[in-house]
C-alpha positions in Angstrom: -15.4 -4.9 -17.5 -17.9 -5.2 -14.7 -19.8 -8.5 -14.3 -23.0 -9.0 -12.5 -22.4 -10.7 -9.1 -18.9 -9.3 -8.6 -18.5 -7.3 -5.4 -18.2 -3.5 -5.8 -14.6 -2.4 -5.4 -15.1 1.4 -5.2 -17.9 4.0 -5.2 -17.3 7.6 -6.2 -19.1 10.9 -6.9 -17.6 13.8 -8.8 -18.7 17.0 -10.5 -17.1 19.2 -13.1 -18.2 22.8 -12.6 -19.3 25.2 -15.3 -17.6 28.0 -13.4 -14.4 27.2 -11.5 -14.7 27.3 -7.7 -12.4 29.7 -5.9 -14.3 30.5 -2.7 -13.1 28.1 0.1 -16.6 28.1 1.7 -18.2 27.1 -1.6 -15.7 24.3 -2.1 -16.4 23.0 1.4 -20.2 23.1 0.7 -19.7 21.1 -2.4 -17.6 18.6 -0.5 -20.4 18.2 2.0 -22.8 17.5 -0.8 -20.4 14.9 -2.2 -20.0 13.3 1.2 -23.8 13.1 1.6 -24.2 11.5 -1.9 -21.3 9.1 -1.3 -22.8 8.0 2.1 -26.2 7.4 0.4 -24.5 5.2 -2.2 -22.6 3.3 0.5 -25.8 2.7 2.4 -27.6 1.6 -0.8 -24.8 -1.0 -1.4 -24.7 -1.9 2.4 -20.9 -1.3 2.5 -18.6 0.8 4.6 -15.4 2.5 3.3 -12.0 1.7 4.6 -10.4 4.4 2.5 -11.7 7.8 1.2 -10.1 9.6 -1.8 -10.4 13.2 -2.7 -9.9 14.2 -6.4 -9.3 17.9 -7.3 -8.8 19.2 -10.8 -7.6 22.7 -11.4 -8.4 25.0 -14.4 -5.2 23.9 -16.2 -6.4 20.3 -15.9 -3.8 19.3 -13.4 -5.4 16.6 -11.2 -4.3 15.7 -7.7 -5.7 13.0 -5.5 -5.3 12.5 -1.7 -6.4 9.5 0.3 -7.1 8.7 3.9 -7.3 5.2 5.5 -9.7 4.9 8.4 -8.8 2.8 11.4 -12.3 1.3 11.2 -14.5 1.4 8.0 -17.1 4.2 8.0 -20.2 5.0 6.0 -21.5 8.1 7.7 -21.5 11.4 5.7 -20.0 13.3 8.7 -17.0 10.9 8.8 -16.5 11.1 5.1 -16.8 14.9 5.1 -14.3 15.3 8.0 -11.8 13.2 6.2 -12.4 15.1 3.0 -11.8 18.4 4.7 -8.5 17.1 6.1 -7.5 16.0 2.6 -8.5 19.3 1.1 -6.0 21.0 3.3 -3.3 19.0 1.5 -4.2 20.5 -1.9 -4.0 24.0 -3.4 -7.8 24.3 -3.7 -8.9 27.8 -2.8 -5.8 29.7 -3.6 -6.1 27.9 -7.0 -9.6 27.6 -8.4 -11.2 24.2 -8.7 -12.7 22.8 -11.9 -13.7 19.4 -10.6 -14.2 17.8 -7.2 -14.6 14.1 -6.5 -14.9 12.0 -3.5 -14.5 8.2 -3.6 -14.6 5.2 -1.3 -12.6 2.0 -1.5 -11.6 -0.8 0.7 -15.3 -1.6 0.9 -16.6 -4.0 3.5 -20.1 -5.3 3.9 -22.1 -4.1 6.9 
């Protein structure tokens, strides 16, 4: 349950695609859009992310998550995107099509 006045613990964006994504360039483009949306939400909440998480769901509904802890909290889309690309390399996305992509931020600190 979320109560008014409690600090936000995490912020995330994700999308389930009508057609599974198999082109690595399309997957990267979608991740860039997610990084932009996540950065906008971080800015709106006036917080930075200490941790970023990537969520990938494959057509068989297997879901994997990968996370990266930043040395210093970030809120810029370019930093979130760079981390997301590194995390993507630790998945089977591309060789295996992707049904859902998500990007989340936690370890939030006020800016």
